[in-house]
N, C-alpha and C positions, 0 to 999 in steps of 0.2 A: 657483588656488584649491586648498587642501589640506584633506583630511578626516582622519579618525583614522588612526593609524599602522598599523592592521591591514590597510589597503589596499595592493595591489601597485602598482608604477609604471604598468603598463598600465591598471589601474583608474583611477588619477589622470588619466592622459592621456585615457582615455575620458570621464571626468566633465567635464574641461575642454572637450572637443569637444562634448559634449551640452549644456553650458551655452551655448556660442556658438550652437549651432543653435536652442536655445530662445529666446534673445534675438532672433535674426534673425526667427523666426516671429512673435513678439509684435510686433516693430517693423513687420512687413509686414501686421499686422492679421489674422493667421491663428491658429487654435487650436493649442495645443501638446499633443501626445499623449505622455503618460508612457510608454505601452507602446511607441510607435514609437521613442522615444529609447532605451529600454532595449536593444532589439535582442537580447532573450533573456537579458540579464544580470540575472536576477531578484534576485540577492543585493544588487544596488545600487538596488533599487526605492525604498527610503526616501530615499536620498541624491538620486536623480534627481527625486523629487517635491519635495524641498526646493529643488533647483536651479530647477525650474519656477516655484515660488512666488517665488524670488528674481529670476528673469528678468522676471517681470511687474512687479516693483517697480523694477528698474533700467533696463528697456528705454526707449530714447528714441523718442518718437513716440506716436501715439494708441493706447491700449489699447482693444480692441474693446468697444463698448457692449453691455450686456445686451440680447438681443432682446426685442421687445415683441409679445405675442400676446393677442388677446382672450380673456377669461375666465381667464387664467393670470397670476399675479403671481410673477415669478421672485425667489427669495430669495437664492440663492448658487450658485456653480459647485461641483460635487462631483467632476468628472472629465472627461477628454476622451480621445478616440480618433481613429483615422484616419477614421472615418465620422461624426464629430460630437462635440459637447460636451454633457455631461449636467448639468442644473441641478436643484436642489431648488426646486420651485415649489408654489404653492397654487392649486388649481382652485376658483374662487370660486363657481360655480353649484352645486357639490355640497358645500355646507357648508364650503368652504375646506379640503377634504381635501388632504393632502400627496401630491405625485406626483413621479416622476423624469421630467423632460422632456428628451428627446434632440433636439437641434436640429442640422440640417445646416449646416455652415459656409457663410457667404455666398459665399466664393470657389468652393466646390464646387457650390453651388446654381445657378451659372451653367451648369454642364454638364448636359445632358439625361440623359446616361448616369448621372451621379452621382445625379440626382434619381430616376431609375428604380430604381437600386440601393437607395437609401434607402427608397423606397416599398415595394420588395420585402421589405426587412428588416422593416418595420412589419407588412406583411400576413403575413409568415412567422410572426412571433411571435403575431400575433392569432389565427392558425389553430390554434395549439398550446394547447389547454386541458388543463392538467395541474397538480396541486398543487405540483409541484417545478419549475415554469417561471414566470419572471417574467411577469405578465399585462400586456397592452396595453389601456389604457382608451380611448384616443382618438388619432386621426390628424389632424394640423392642417396645412393648406396655405393660408396667407393672407399677403397683402402681401409676397410674395417669400420668406417664411419657411416652411421645411419642417420639421416636428417631429412627434413622437408622444409621448404621455404614458403612462408605465408605472407599475406599482405601485411605491410608495416602500418600500424594504426598510429597516426600522429595525433594523440589526444590523451585522455585520461581513462581510468577505470571508473565504473560506477561507485566502487568502494571509496576511491579518492574524492569523488564528487560529494558523496554522503558526508565524509569527514569535513570537507570544505564548508558545506552548507550548515553542518552542526556547529562549526566554529564561528560562522558568520551570524547565525540567528538563534543559537541555542535550541535548535529543533528544526531549523531548515525551512519551515513552511512559508516564511515570508521572504525568502531570498528571491529577488527578481531575476528575469532572464538575462539582463545585461551583466549582472554579477557572474552568472554561470558562463556566459560568453567570454568574459574577461579571464576567468579561471581556465577555460579551454583554450584560450589564445585565439579566439575567433571573432570576427566582426559581429556586432550585435545583430545586424540585419540578416545574418545567416541563420539565426534561430527565430522561430515564430514566437510572438509575445506570449509569455506565460509566467506563472509563479512556479516555485519548486514542486508543489504537489501535482500540477498539471504536467510539468516536464517529466516527473517520475512516472505518471500514468502513461504518457506517450512512449517512454522508454519501455515500459512493461508491455504495451501493445505491440511494439516492434519485435521485442524478444519473443513474445507469445506466437507471433506469426512465423518467426524463424523456427521456433520449437515445433510448430505444426508441420513445417517442411521436414525437420529432422524425423519426426514420428512417421510421416508419410513414406519416408525412405526406409522405414523399418528399424530405426535406431532410437535409443533413449540417451539423453545427455548424461543424466545422473549426477551432475555436479553444478547445477545452476546456482550462482551466488554472485554478489556484487563484484567481486574481484575478477570474475570470468565474463563480465559484460564490459566491453570497451566502448568509449564514446569518442567518435572522431571530432575534430575541431569544428566541423559544421553541425555538430549535434546528433549525427547519425549513430544509433546504438548498434553494436555488433556482438553476437554471441561467439565466444571463443573457448579454447581449452577443451578439446574433446578427448582428453586422455582417458576418461572413464566411459566413453561412449561404447555402448554394446547393442547388439541386436535385441529387439524387444522380447525375445523368448528366453533370455538368460536372466539369472538372478543378480542381486546386488553384492554377492559375496564371492570371494575367491574359493578355490578348492580347499583351502585350509580353514575356511569359515571366517576370514577377516573382512570386516566391513570396508568398502571403498567408497569414498565420498567425503563430504563435510557434514558432520553430525548436526551442527546448528541449523542447517537448511534442509536436512533430509527428512523425508516423510516417515511416519511411524512404520509403515510396511517395509521401508528400505532399511530400517534399523533392526528389524527382527530377523534373525537367522532363519526362522521357520516360515518366513513370509512367502517364499516361492516366487512365482512369476510376477514381475512388475509390469506396469503399463504407462500410457501417456500421462495419467493422473499423478504419477510420481514426480514428473518434471513440473507439472502444474503446481503442485504443492510447494516445490522449491522456489518457483517464481513468485508464488504468493508470499512466502516468507521474505524473499528479496524485496518485494514491493513494500511489505510491512516495515522492513528495516529502512528502506529509503524514505518512507513517509515519516516515521517516528524517530529516526536516528538511533534506534536500539534494536537488538535482536530480541525476538518475542519471548523466548524461553530462557529464563535465567535460573540459577540455583547455586548452592554452595558446592555440590558434588555432581559428578557426571551422572550418577544414578538418579539424583533429584531432577536434573535437566531432562534425562530420558523419560522419567515419569511424567513430567509436565508436557513433553511433546506427545507422548502416548495419549494423555487425557485431553489434549488441546487447551491447556491452561495458559493461554496468552491473554493479556489485557486487551480489550477492544481498543482500536486506534482512537476512538473518540474519548476514551478515558484519559489517554495521553494528551490529546489535543482536541478539545470540543469543537474547534472550528472545522474539522473534517466533516464532509457530508455523510449523512447516514447511509446513503446508497454506496458510497465508497467503502464504508466499514462493512457493509453486507457483502460486497464483492471480495474484499480481502479475506473475510471470514469463510466464505464459500470456497475460495481457493485453498485455504489452509485447514479445511475440515479434516480431523484425524481419520474419519471414515471415508474411504475412497468413493463409496457409493453416493455420498452427499456432496462430493467435490464436483467442480466443473469436469464434464466428461472429456473435454479436449482443450488444448491450448487455444484453438480458434474460438471456442465458446467463451473463454476468459477474455480474449481480446475483443470479442463482439460486445460484451457487457461494458467493458471499459470505454469503448467508443460510444455506446449509448449514453453513458454517464457524461462524457465530454460534450455530446450533442444535445444534452438536456432531454433525453428520451427515457422512458421507463426501462429499467433493467429487468432481466429475467430471473436473477437470483432473488431469493427471499430470505429475510432474516430468520434466525432460529426462533420458533414459537415457544410458548410456555411449556408445552408437552415435552418437546425435545430438551428444553432446559432442565425439566424435572428428571428426564432419563439421564442426562449428563451428571446431574447432582447425585443421582443414585449410583452411577458408575464410580464417582469419586469417593463415595462413602459406602462402599459395598459391605464392609464389616458391620457398620451401624445398622444398615438396612437388613442384612441377614439376621442379625441378633434380634431385631424387632419382630421380624416374621417368624423366627424360630420360637419366640416366646409365646406365640399363639394369640397375640393381640392385634392381628391385622384387621379383623372385622371392627373391633372397637376403635382402632386408629382411623379407619376409613369413615366411621360414623362421626368421630370427632372432627375430622377434616371437613366433612360435608357441612356440619353445623357451623364451624368457624367460617367456611366459605360463604354460607348464606347470610350470616350475621355480619361478617367483617368486610367482605369484598365491596358491597355497596358504599359503605362509609369510606373505604380505602380509595375507591374510584372518585368519590366526591371530593375527598381531600386533595387528590392530585389535580383534578379539574380546576378546583378553586385556586390551587397554587399556581397553575399555569396562567389562569386568567388574571390573577393579581400581578403577575410579571408583565402582562400585556397592558394593564390599565396604569400607565405611567403617570405619576403625579406631575411630571414636567411636560405634560402633553401640550399645553398652550405655548410654552417656550419652543418646543420642537416644531410645532406647526408654523410658528413665526420663522424659525430657521429654514424650514422647507420652502415657505412662501418667498423668502428672500435669498434663495440659494444661488441665484445668478450673481448677486452682488457680494455674497458671502460664501463662496464655494467651500473654503476650508472649514468654516464653522459648521456648515451643513454636513460635510463628510465626517468630521470628527464626532459630531453628535449622533449621526446615523450609525456609525460603527459601534459606538458605545451602547446604543439601544439594541442593536443586533445581538449583543451578548446577553442582554436580558431575555430576548425572544428565544435565544438558543437554550437557555435554562428552562424556558417554558416547554420546549419540545420534549425534554426529558420527562417532565410531569405528564404531558399528553401520552407519551409512549407507555408509561406505567399505568395510566388510567385505561388505555385501550386494551391492555392485557386482560383486564377484568370485564371488558364489554364484548369480547369476541363472540360473535353469533347473535348478539342482541340488536334490536332495532335502533338503539341509540348509537351503535358503532359508527355507521356511515356519516352522520352529520358531525360527530366529534372527529372522525378521521379527516374529513374535509377541512374542518377548522384547523387541525394540526398541520395538514399539508399546506394550507394557505399561509400559515405562519412561516413555514419553511421557504415558500416563495418570497415572502417579504424579506427574509434574511438575505436572499440572493440579490434582491433589488437594492437593499441598503448597503451591502458590502461590495456590489459590483462583481460578485464571484460567479464564474461560469459553471461552477459545480454546485447546483442547488442541494441543500440538505433535506431533500424530500423526494419521494417517488411520485412522479406526476401522473401515474396511471389512473388513480381515482379522479383527479382533477380534470384530466382530458375527457373522461366519460361523463362526469356530473357537473362540472363547472368550467366549461371551455372558455367562457368569456373572461373569467378571472385569470385563467392561465394565459390567454392571449394578451391581456393588459399587462400582466407581469412581465412577459417576454418583451413586450414593446418598451416598457420602462427600463428593463435591464439593458436593452440595446441602446436606449437613449441616455443612459447614465443616471437615471432617477425618474421619479414620478413626472408624468406629463399630462396634458389636458385630455380628458375623455368627454366626448359630446353626449348629450342626452340620447341622441339617436342610437348610439351604440348599446344602450340599455333596453331598447325595445325588444319585445318577445323573448325576454330572458327569464328563465325559471327562478323560483324562490331560492333554491339552494345556491344557484349560480349568483344571484343578486346578493345573497348573504355573504358569499366568499368575496365578491367584488367590494362590498362595503367593509368587510374585515380587512382586506388587503389595503384599501384606501386609508382606513383608520390607522393601521399599523405603520403606514408610510407617511402619515401626517397630512393626508389630503382630506381635510374635514368636509369640503364641499362635496366631493364624490361620495364620501362615506354616507353623508346624510341623504343624498339623492338616491343612492342604491337601496339603503335600508327603508326609507320612507316609501319608495316605489314598491318594495317587496311587502309592505304592510307589517314589517316586523315590530314597529313601534306600537301597533294596535293588535298584536297577535293575542289570541285567547290564552295561550300558554306563555307566560313571561320568559324571556330569554335574558338571564342576568347579565351576560356579557354585552349584549346589544343595548340593554337598558342603561347600563353604566356608561358605555362608550358614547351612546347618543347624548346622554347628559353632558358629557365633556364636549362633544362636538357642538352642541347648541350654545354652550357658554363661549366657546372659542369663536364661533361664527358671529355671535352677537358682539363680542369684544372687538374683533378685528374687522367686522363688517365685510366679510369675504363674500363676494358674489358667487352664486352657483351657476 
């Protein structure tokens, strides 16, 4: 059996084997689980589902009959898993309301342990009363059939939404909310205005709050992934499929030592048989991977073989989300990385802590998580290259190596910092500055021209942020760190203003302490859809650092008048120590002001 040419030979072989296993299970009268057949290969989900449907058509032998339960009329099968098959059914005694009926397979019902586990799942969900958890309506045990009726979710799974957004935008981040509403079959007014990343963050917040309720009840979900997150037509996310839920004092393995869960989303400690007791942070990790997948449209850990994938999970070798899409805010990258840290002690301590930071991000507030510093990066590098490091140390050259590194640091780091600072500032000193100022000045009459030019310049500024970050690594602890950090964060604010993005690519904690005026002006401009008038009175009693940030913000947003007023007021054009960025930018603004005769 061959599918589209975009599949690799291993994919084709895997699909052939999955089809044979599906046919065998159907012929044996057993349910077929798409998730079990996938074995973590989420990119093949659609094709495996197609194979399961085909297996039911071509299998020789009796196809299992639909179960019969009093008060329920089963309409169709909508999915299957390792612990049962889910049917769309009608509950007759309650006005024929639709329900999702999960039924334990007859073969599994013969096992007392399976029946106990199935009943435990039903009672676990029934105990969890939360607006973002699928509700259990009824538990049924009659005529040898074991089942429970859940809320019927008229909508899509997050996995289906991810696939839709990937197909719509080749990455999903620009898909607007009206497209999402159309896919869900809901009126657009039912969903708050958002783009795909904001919608994905809101889903993650809701599921994190639901997980916090799960953990408070003494359970772990242990299988958080996009296909287990359902989205109602009104956009409400729901956590579902508690087939692997266990009390928090149990391990992730059965008595025979087999892993239960989905490896692609499982935390390193969940994948290790010797890991012992798991805790809330295991589910936090899985939600972090789920958010990564939703944002980037790809699973973070890939590889040719299962052993390679497991090694990458263990080492935390996932590409940062900004490497995949530089438009993502740095704070969002920090949050995802903290949730997915392979070391539980560096992960968010609870699902609520993850939700809190995501809400701070959406509300333009400083987040609590911090990006990994250069020391931790060095430790991670050493862990990934243990053999090389051990050989170097065993050779007795550690002292010499340290001396060499110190010498290189003292000689190379200053020039390295200067190179990156210069690179960042060259990106900011745009040769088209006069044209862009003209576009900004006339944005009322030429809104599309202004918006297109602003978004294009924002990409240059985003590249500058990367250079600033590299330079700041070499300045940690030095007096030059703060002004350069404020310069970098001001550039991040400008990107938010130019793109109209509610997720600023900067942490505002430094700005709120040292440059509150610049931060206030940026928020005002963001709310107004672009730069607006700032009166001279607003610049009274403002410190030099704050005025420098105001001037830089104005310069980068093409408000030459405010730029000159702020910097001249701060005396930066007469400073005893020249500021290359200010000098060059002021030269541009003077020429532009003279050419266009813009009044201050």
